[in-house]
Structure formats: C-alpha cells, structure tokens
C-alpha positions in Angstrom: 10.4 26.7 -14.8 7.1 25.9 -16.5 4.5 27.6 -14.4 1.5 27.8 -16.8 0.2 26.1 -20.2 -2.3 27.4 -22.5 -3.0 25.2 -25.4 -5.5 22.8 -26.9 -6.3 19.7 -25.0 -5.3 16.5 -27.1 -6.3 13.9 -24.7 -7.8 13.9 -21.0 -7.9 11.0 -19.1 -8.7 10.4 -15.1 -5.7 12.1 -13.7 -3.7 13.0 -16.6 -4.0 15.1 -19.9 -1.9 16.0 -23.1 -2.1 19.6 -24.0 -0.7 20.8 -27.3 1.2 24.2 -26.9 2.5 25.4 -30.2 2.8 22.0 -31.7 4.8 20.1 -28.6 2.3 17.9 -26.8 2.8 18.2 -22.8 2.0 15.3 -20.6 0.4 16.7 -17.5 -0.4 14.8 -14.4 -3.6 16.4 -12.9 -6.3 15.9 -10.0 -9.3 14.2 -10.9 -11.2 17.4 -10.5 -9.1 19.2 -12.9 -9.1 16.6 -15.8 -13.0 16.4 -15.2 -13.0 19.8 -16.6 -10.8 19.5 -19.6 -12.3 18.7 -23.0 -10.4 17.3 -26.2 -10.3 20.1 -28.8 -11.0 23.0 -26.5 -8.2 25.6 -25.2 -7.5 25.2 -21.5 -5.0 26.8 -19.2 -3.4 24.9 -16.5 -1.3 26.2 -13.6 1.8 23.9 -13.3 4.4 22.9 -11.3 7.6 21.0 -12.9 9.2 18.1 -10.4 12.5 17.2 -11.6 14.2 14.2 -10.4 17.5 12.3 -11.2 15.3 9.7 -13.3 12.5 11.9 -14.3 10.7 15.3 -15.0 6.9 15.2 -14.5 4.7 18.0 -15.0 1.7 18.4 -12.6 -1.2 20.8 -13.8 -3.9 22.4 -11.8 -7.3 24.6 -12.9 -6.4 27.2 -10.2 -3.3 28.8 -8.8 -4.6 27.9 -5.1 -4.4 24.4 -6.0 -0.8 24.3 -7.1 0.3 26.4 -4.2 -1.2 23.8 -1.9 0.5 20.9 -3.9 3.9 22.6 -3.4 3.0 23.3 0.2 2.2 20.1 1.1 5.5 18.8 -0.5 7.4 21.0 2.1 6.6 18.4 4.9 8.9 15.6 5.3 7.9 12.1 3.4 5.5 13.9 1.4 6.3 13.5 -2.3 4.5 14.9 -5.4 2.5 11.7 -5.8 1.1 12.1 -2.2 1.0 15.8 -2.3 -1.4 15.4 -5.5 -3.4 12.9 -3.5 -3.8 15.4 -0.8 -4.9 18.2 -3.2 -7.4 15.9 -4.8 -9.3 14.9 -1.8 -8.9 18.5 0.1 -9.6 21.9 -1.5 -6.9 24.2 -0.1 -9.1 25.8 2.3 -10.2 22.3 3.5 -6.3 21.8 4.2 -5.6 24.7 5.8 -8.7 24.2 8.1 -7.7 20.5 9.0 -4.5 21.4 9.7 -5.2 24.4 12.0 -7.9 22.5 13.8 -5.5 19.3 14.0 -8.2 17.2 12.5 -6.6 14.1 12.1 -9.6 12.1 10.8 -9.9 14.6 7.8 -6.5 14.3 6.9 -6.6 10.5 7.2 -9.3 10.5 4.4 -6.3 10.8 1.9 -5.0 7.4 0.5 -1.6 7.0 1.8 -1.8 9.5 5.0 -2.1 7.2 8.1 -2.3 8.7 11.7 1.2 9.2 12.5 1.4 10.8 8.8 -1.4 13.3 9.7 0.2 14.3 12.8 3.4 14.9 11.2 1.2 17.2 8.6 0.0 19.2 11.5 3.1 19.8 13.0 5.3 20.7 9.9 2.6 22.7 8.2 0.7 24.6 10.7 2.6 27.7 10.2 2.7 27.5 6.7 -0.9 26.7 5.6 -2.2 30.4 6.7 -1.4 31.6 3.1 -3.9 29.1 1.6 -7.3 29.8 0.6 -10.0 28.0 -1.3 -9.8 28.0 -5.2 -12.6 30.4 -6.9 -15.3 29.3 -9.4 -16.9 26.1 -9.9 -15.8 22.9 -11.7 -17.3 21.6 -14.8 -20.5 19.5 -14.5 -20.7 15.8 -14.9 -21.0 13.8 -18.0 -24.4 12.8 -18.9 -25.8 9.4 -18.4 -23.7 7.0 -16.5 -20.4 8.1 -17.9 -19.8 9.8 -14.5 -19.2 6.2 -12.9 -16.3 5.7 -15.3 -14.5 9.1 -14.4 -15.3 8.9 -10.7 -14.2 5.1 -10.5 -10.9 6.0 -12.7 -10.1 9.1 -10.7 -10.7 6.9 -7.2 -8.6 4.3 -8.5 -5.7 6.8 -9.9 -5.7 7.9 -6.2 -4.8 4.1 -5.0 -8.4 2.8 -4.1 -9.1 -0.6 -5.4 -11.7 -1.2 -8.2 -14.2 -2.7 -5.8 -13.8 0.3 -3.5 -14.4 2.6 -6.4 -17.5 0.5 -7.5 -18.9 0.8 -4.0 -18.2 4.6 -3.8 -19.7 5.1 -6.9 -23.1 3.3 -5.7 -22.9 5.5 -2.5 -23.2 8.7 -4.3 -25.4 7.7 -7.5 -28.7 9.4 -5.6 -26.7 12.7 -5.8 -27.0 12.4 -9.6 -30.2 11.5 -9.9 -31.2 14.4 -7.5 -28.9 16.8 -9.4 -28.1 15.9 -13.1 -25.9 18.9 -13.2 -23.9 18.4 -10.0 -19.9 19.0 -10.7 -17.7 16.1 -10.9 -15.5 17.8 -8.3 -18.2 17.4 -6.0 -19.0 14.0 -6.8 -15.4 13.0 -6.4 -15.4 14.5 -2.7 -18.7 12.6 -1.9 -17.3 9.4 -3.1 -14.0 10.1 -1.1 -15.8 11.0 2.0 -18.0 7.6 1.5 -14.7 5.7 1.7 -13.2 7.7 4.5 -16.1 6.5 6.6 -15.4 3.0 6.4 
C-alpha cells in the first residue's frame, strides 16, 4: 500500500523516525542503521513496508530496497513477526542472511536477539529456497556522530533490539577502539561490531 516515502525528516530516534510528506507526519520504525543515516530537517527517501494487524498499522522503513525485501522475506518463515524480522535485518545484511541460511550457519543466525537454535534451524529449513533472491544493499551508510555521541546511538539501537542497558554499555566499550582508530567509521559498521561482540558471549 505504501511502498516509499520521500519527505523531510522531523525527528530521528534510535529505531524510528517521523517523516513529513505533504504536511502529514509518518511514524516509521527502522533499523538502527537506517535511523543513523537520517538527519532532522533533511529530505530523505525510505523504502517502506506497511504491516496491518487487527489492532494496529505499522510502517517500517529502510534505506535500501534490498533491506525491505529481506524484512518481508524473513516474515514468510513461521513464527517470525515484524519485530523479529526487523531485528534480523538490523543484525544481518541481506547478503549475510542469504549466506547464513545457505551455509546453515546456526551460530550466525543465533546472533539475532530472539532467535535460539531451534528458531535458527527453522529459518534454514523454511528460507533456504527463498533467500536466493537476496543481495547486499549498495551504497555506504552515514558516518557516526562526532565525539562520544555515537555511544548513545549504539546503546539505544541495541536496547531497541532487546539487549539490556548493561549489555549495551559493554558492547560500546568493546567497540570504542574502532572509533579511536577511525573517527569516520560508519554507524552501521559500529552497530554490527557491537552486535558481534555480544554474540560472542
């Protein structure tokens, strides 16, 4: 129904944004990586998927069509709703999801909050013939914010995916050296490194 939004970003949180399109503000749930690339006052385009339930209508937005495709494909697996599908797309790029399913890499799939070993096995069985269409999204994500503002964004993004505040703080400590080494590192890379540090526990 709503496949794309182009408008002025009014607000951008850790996992959501409000986009003004013709005077109407659309609340869009996003991955932390997509949210990190949005700047209030700037015009942005989001590729969207509208999820309609009996008691709600939720709009999900992504920086690239490939991410939306992975989000929608993940939901074709039994037991995967939009919240878990968003977590999957937040942790794994479309290409990484494809490779993990085809290689039956259960550990990689289990790095997504909310997916246990049985859930990972189910994803492999149900998506193996479907993930062939997935490709990695092109383009580079926005750089992280200056100084220590990146900590707040990473922590909020991780907590939005279901990790505790303590886990989020520990993950920030684990990736701080990456910011020191490369102040222009992208928020997407930083978030993925933080998620990987948590998955290794």
